[in-house]
N, C-alpha and C positions, 0 to 999 in steps of 0.2 A: 423558542427553539434555538438550539446551539449551532454555531458553525455553519452558516449558510454556504452553499457552493459558490466558489469564485474561480471558475476554470482558468482564467487568465493569470491568476496569482500563483499557480503552482505549475510545475513542469508536467508535460504529458507522461503517461505511465512508462513509455520507453526511455525517458530521461531519469525517472526515479529508480529504475531497476538496472542492474548491470548485465550486459549481454556479451557474448563472444561468438565469432563465426567459426564454424568447423566444416568438414566436408558434407555434413548433413544439413547445413543451414545455420540459422541463428538459434542459440540456446542461451538461457540465463546461467550465470555462474551460481554455484551452490545449488545445483539442480535437484528438485524434488518433483516427481511427476504430478501434474495437475495444479502446480503453483507458478507464480511469477518469480519466485526466488526471494532474495533478500534485497532491501533497498540499498542504494549507493551510500557511501559514507557521507555524513552531513544531512541525510534525510531520515527523519523520524516518522514512524507510522503508528497509529493506534486505531482500534475499532471501538465505536461507541454506540449506545442506544440513542433513541430520539431525544432523551433528556440530556445527552452529552456525557453520560457516565461511561467510563472505560469498561469494556466487557472482558471476561476471562478468555483464555485461549480456546479456539475451536468454536466460538460463539459468533454467529453471523450478525453484522451490524453495518454501520456507515464507516467507511474508510477515511480517516483524517490523515493529513500529511503536514509536516512542518519542515521547511527548508531553510537552512542557514539562519536559524534563530528567529524566524518569523513566527507569527501566530499560527495556531492550528487552523487548517483550511479543509473543508469538506471536499473530497475529490469527486463526489457524485456517484461513487461506486458502492455497492454492497459487497462486503468481503468478510473474510475471517483470517485471523493469524493463528498459526499452530504454535505449539510449545517451543519450537525451534526458531520462530520468527519468520517462517515462510508465509507468503501472502497468497490466498486463494480468492480470486474474483468470482463473485456469484451472479452479478448482473452488470 
């Protein structure tokens, strides 16, 4: 099985994604309803199946993150990426 979860080796989701405050509270930059937005610069994301194969856009799978050139790490979340790179957390 590829890329076991290592929660201490990746930042929490609020560090991976960029947010800003406004009068209505916290929102992600590059807002698209139902998504967490785009990752911060230097953070790469991909969605894979259980064999570790990268899945096409809009396909649910395991969300992997790579920060600052480190190895891919399983975030422990099921998610999908849309064609514009926005992330939707499913579990």
